[in-house]
ROTI-380773 format. One record per residue (C-alpha): residue in three letters; x, y, z. Coordinates in steps of 0.05 Angstrom, whole numbers, plus 5000, padded with zeros to 4 digits. Layout:
<rs>
ALAXYZ
...
</rs>
This chain:
<rs>
UNK500050005000
UNK502650694983
UNK504951155039
UNK499751635067
UNK500252375055
UNK502352765115
UNK496453195140
UNK497753935142
UNK493354545152
UNK489554765090
UNK489655495068
UNK483455905066
UNK483055844991
UNK483355084998
UNK477555095046
UNK473455494996
UNK475355004942
UNK472754444985
UNK465754704976
UNK465954584902
UNK463853924870
UNK468753744817
UNK466853434751
UNK469852764730
UNK469852994658
UNK473153574624
UNK469654244617
UNK466454034551
UNK463753394582
UNK468652924548
UNK472452394586
UNK480052414585
UNK483252064525
UNK483851324546
UNK489951254501
UNK493651834535
UNK499051624584
UNK497151714656
UNK500851664722
UNK497551254776
UNK495851624841
UNK499751374902
UNK496451694962
UNK492451285012
UNK486051585040
UNK482251295099
UNK475051485111
UNK471051295173
UNK463851085165
UNK458951125223
UNK456550405212
UNK458549775176
UNK455749645108
UNK451249035116
UNK452848835044
UNK456849134986
UNK451049034939
UNK447149684935
UNK441449354897
UNK439249004961
UNK439549555013
UNK438650305019
UNK443850425073
UNK448451015061
UNK454750615077
UNK453350085025
UNK451550594973
UNK457651034988
UNK462450444981
UNK459150144920
UNK458950814884
UNK466550784880
UNK466450124843
UNK459850114805
UNK457250634756
UNK450350724727
UNK447850924659
UNK447151624687
UNK449652004748
UNK446952594786
UNK449453294771
UNK452553514837
UNK449154194833
UNK442154034806
UNK441353294819
UNK439053204747
UNK441552604707
UNK447952714666
UNK452052214625
UNK455851654658
UNK456250974624
UNK451051234575
UNK453451834535
UNK446452014512
UNK439251784515
UNK432551904482
UNK425651874515
UNK419851644472
UNK414152124460
UNK409451724505
UNK414751694561
UNK414550934562
UNK421550784537
UNK428751044541
UNK434150874491
UNK441250944518
UNK447650994477
UNK453450684515
UNK460450954523
UNK465650634479
UNK471750264506
UNK469350164577
UNK471449524612
UNK469449204678
UNK474749084731
UNK475048354708
UNK477048574638
UNK470448424604
UNK467348954560
UNK461349374577
UNK455849264526
UNK448249274521
UNK447648544541
UNK451348694606
UNK446549264621
UNK440448814609
UNK443348264653
UNK443348754711
UNK436248984698
UNK433848264694
UNK437248114760
UNK434048714794
UNK427148534766
UNK427847814788
UNK429448014860
UNK423548494861
UNK418947944834
UNK421147504892
UNK418648034941
UNK425348344959
UNK425049054986
UNK429749444940
UNK430550094902
UNK428349744839
UNK421949494873
UNK420450204897
UNK421950574832
UNK418250084788
UNK412349954833
UNK405050074815
UNK399350214863
UNK396049554844
UNK402249144862
UNK404749054791
UNK411149314759
UNK412649894713
UNK418549504686
UNK417049244617
UNK423548994587
UNK430849144574
UNK432349034501
UNK439148994466
UNK438649444405
UNK445949354388
UNK452449244426
UNK452449984444
UNK445050134448
UNK439849894499
UNK432450044508
UNK428950064575
UNK421349974566
UNK416050154618
UNK408849934623
UNK406950664635
UNK410451334640
UNK413751524707
UNK417252194716
UNK422551984768
UNK425351374731
UNK431251714698
UNK433052084762
UNK432451434801
UNK437651114756
UNK442851584785
UNK442851184850
UNK448550694866
UNK443150164869
UNK443050194793
UNK450550114785
UNK452149634728
UNK456149014749
UNK459948514708
UNK455247944687
UNK460847444703
UNK461047704775
UNK453447674780
UNK453646954756
UNK458846794808
UNK454247074863
UNK459647504895
UNK456248184886
UNK454948264961
UNK462248154980
UNK466348334918
UNK462848814869
UNK465848834799
UNK464049464762
UNK467149984717
UNK468550524769
UNK474850904787
UNK476350424845
UNK476449664846
UNK475849174904
UNK482248944938
UNK480448645005
UNK475948675066
UNK468448715079
UNK463249235100
UNK466949355166
UNK473849495137
UNK474949525063
UNK480749705018
UNK479849934945
UNK485150114894
UNK485150594836
UNK482950264772
UNK488550344721
UNK483750214663
UNK478550724684
UNK475451104626
UNK475051754666
UNK479152154716
UNK482851764769
UNK484052344817
UNK489152364874
UNK487651724914
UNK491251074898
UNK488650664957
UNK481950814989
UNK480150495056
UNK473350515088
UNK473550385163
UNK467650305210
UNK467950725274
UNK460950735305
UNK462451215362
UNK462651955341
UNK467752125395
UNK472451585368
UNK471651835297
UNK473652525321
UNK479752255358
UNK481851825298
UNK481852445253
UNK485752865303
UNK490952305312
UNK491652235237
UNK488951525237
UNK483551725186
UNK483452285135
UNK475952425140
UNK469652185173
UNK462152245166
UNK456852415218
UNK460652925259
UNK458052865330
UNK454453445364
UNK459953525416
UNK465453545363
UNK463154155322
UNK466054665370
UNK472854315381
UNK473654215306
UNK472254945293
UNK477255165347
UNK482554705317
UNK481454965247
UNK479054295219
UNK474954315156
UNK467754125168
UNK462854105110
UNK455354105125
UNK450253775081
UNK443754135068
UNK437653805101
UNK435753225056
UNK433052705104
UNK427452605153
UNK427452265221
UNK420951995249
UNK417551605304
UNK414351025268
UNK407550745290
UNK405650025272
UNK398050005262
UNK398249245264
UNK399349305339
UNK392949465377
UNK391049985397
UNK395450385348
UNK390150305295
UNK386050805335
UNK387051505307
UNK386151815376
UNK391951405403
UNK396451625346
UNK394352355356
UNK395952275431
UNK402852015414
UNK404252615368
UNK401553105420
UNK406052805474
UNK412552885434
UNK416253555441
UNK419453565372
UNK422354255383
UNK426154025444
UNK428553405409
UNK431453825353
UNK434654335399
UNK437953815443
UNK439953265395
UNK441153565326
UNK446254045297
UNK444454785288
UNK440754875222
UNK436454255232
UNK429054395221
UNK423254135261
UNK419153695214
UNK411653725206
UNK411653325141
UNK416052805107
UNK418653195046
UNK424753635058
UNK423854375045
UNK428154374983
UNK422354084943
UNK417854684961
UNK411754214962
UNK409454375033
UNK402454185054
UNK397454745060
UNK393154425114
UNK398054055159
UNK394953755221
UNK400653415258
UNK398853575330
UNK403354085364
UNK406653905430
UNK401053925482
UNK401853425539
UNK395053595569
UNK391653475502
UNK395552815496
UNK392652585563
UNK385552785542
UNK386152415475
UNK388951805509
UNK383351785560
UNK378051815506
UNK381551295463
UNK381550535463
UNK388350505498
UNK387950105563
UNK394950135590
UNK397949605544
UNK405549615543
UNK408049875476
UNK414549565452
UNK418950155430
UNK424749955386
UNK430850395378
UNK437750295348
UNK444250265387
UNK451550375367
UNK450350785305
UNK449951495280
UNK445351605221
UNK444752195174
UNK437752305200
UNK439152145274
UNK445852265308
UNK443952035378
UNK438451515374
UNK439351255445
UNK438551955474
UNK432752125429
UNK429251485450
UNK430251655524
UNK427152345516
UNK421252115474
UNK419851515519
UNK419751975580
UNK414952445545
UNK410251875527
UNK410351595597
UNK408552285625
UNK402552285579
UNK400151615606
UNK403251095559
UNK406750465584
UNK413250375546
UNK417349745539
UNK424349915512
UNK427249465459
UNK434449665443
UNK437349335381
UNK444449405355
UNK444349715286
UNK448849165260
UNK443948625284
UNK438948795230
UNK435249355264
UNK431949605200
UNK429548905181
UNK426448805250
UNK422349455248
UNK420149315177
UNK418048595190
UNK410548515175
UNK410347975229
UNK414348385279
UNK412048615347
UNK414649325341
UNK409349815365
UNK413750445361
UNK420550535330
UNK425651065312
UNK428051095240
UNK428851575183
UNK430051635109
UNK435851965073
UNK434852255003
UNK437951834948
UNK436052234886
UNK432752904872
UNK425352744868
UNK419752744919
UNK417852034899
UNK424251784932
UNK421051964999
UNK413651864986
UNK414351234944
UNK419150884990
UNK415451055054
UNK408151075034
UNK407550804963
UNK405650084979
UNK403649635038
UNK409449445083
UNK410849185153
UNK413649825181
UNK407250235189
UNK402149715167
UNK398050225129
UNK392249915092
UNK390050495048
UNK389750344973
UNK387351044958
UNK393651334991
UNK398050854951
UNK394351074888
UNK395351804904
UNK402851704912
UNK402951304847
UNK399251844809
UNK403652394835
UNK409852024811
UNK406951964741
UNK405452704734
UNK410353134695
UNK414353644735
UNK410454274746
UNK404954594786
UNK400154014784
UNK405453534811
UNK407254014866
UNK399954074887
UNK399253314887
UNK405053234936
UNK402653804980
UNK395953444984
UNK399352795003
UNK403153165058
UNK396553425085
UNK393552725082
UNK399352405119
UNK398852935174
UNK391752685187
UNK393251945181
UNK399651975223
UNK403051325202
UNK409051635237
UNK410852275274
UNK415852675233
UNK421252935279
UNK426653315241
UNK429853495174
UNK437053465198
UNK443653705171
UNK449653255175
UNK457053395167
UNK463653105143
UNK470353295174
UNK476853215135
UNK484253285151
UNK488953825129
UNK491453445068
UNK484653525035
UNK483954144991
UNK477153954961
UNK471753464981
UNK465753344934
UNK460253384987
UNK453453134965
UNK446753155001
UNK445852414990
UNK452452205021
UNK454751844958
UNK461152244948
UNK465752074890
UNK472651974921
UNK476252034855
UNK474252764860
UNK477452874928
UNK483453344920
UNK489653274963
UNK495353754976
UNK501953534944
UNK506153114990
UNK511753525023
</rs>
């Protein structure tokens, strides 16, 4: 492994440069000449994640850590513009949408090879789509299943057709506005068909990206720069992702030079980092945290009980005490950047007396409510889940609820447990982090179909979410999502808590860091100061 760069303080101009997202292509959008000689980068960069990646296959999970790691190895047909979030060329250099919106034809980039040496072609692209569709048909919860869902339980996915070696057509059963944006997610990274056939995608992804797998797993993983990459390699020759669950230990590791950057800066670390002149980049709010309510558990199917829960929770205090400055109290599930706020929101304000009155008039009879919360993790949407649980549980007890705590280590499948349709979770803490720039990413994933998390049985709601996704961008679509926000505030499948900011801290050797709101940063765009 190449020697690490010696950290040193960055100049003010370097700090400003760190706020810019750098393009992997030249100014005119063309990739570097693959025939031109290039020198391989030698620096090693170590980045600390707040949790282990449960798998390295982004098609099977929506966790930030899996997506962040996979994005270095796998590339999609399109990627998100760092400024606008709109799709721009990646493995596809261009595409055409049919007049009826039911098909997209992509022209593939020439000369691209997978890390195993096989060539990218249309057949490889279709092999990936067929795999994703097969998993969704088996009932797997995945990005593909969410994006290509229909309100009736069918699929929007029609077919992937090889038009030529360099041209592929994606057919849909009906038009859906977010589809192209959705393809910017790491979940739609194209993998080598040989690797897919070998069944190693979860432990050893083989893509076309700027980094290739060397060793390790989701806890500690080493990647190396791909010498045959079609685009820009950047400054990092060896990239290591290391899991450090405790925010205090991530801070210490950075200050001791054991890591070069880390995600999820802890609340107590902001001030020390500022005093020490460490670069800290804050993401704009693009996630939502919530208190989930499982209506399969009686008496949570009673609207008065759910309203009592919402009235008992002091969301303002939760945000003030457990989130970084700039975090917004949530009264709906869409972040403010979409500007699709409800016009008649009815999430009850904090009113403990009203909570007691509602509870007394409800069907609740003192049953213990099993309240699940995650341990040993920091999430983009929830830095301190144990402390947030303690405050919310105390507020609910004061209102008259009986709470049974159920702590679960994040790494022990916490998400799967609180999304299990046969689970006994009554209440739970969770959230959702934006993965692409469209409101359907939030509404479709959370409320677009029946699931075991909230146990909503409301076909008309699912239909409304489905129809909003199909509308073209514009005023009508904005009104549709505002109406859904209003509706959810009355139904209360969950109590929205916060739209948080999150932050990344980097060492002095970093002169530019391509921060994104999704957390899927491209590490070949990290810029490092020259070694002394």
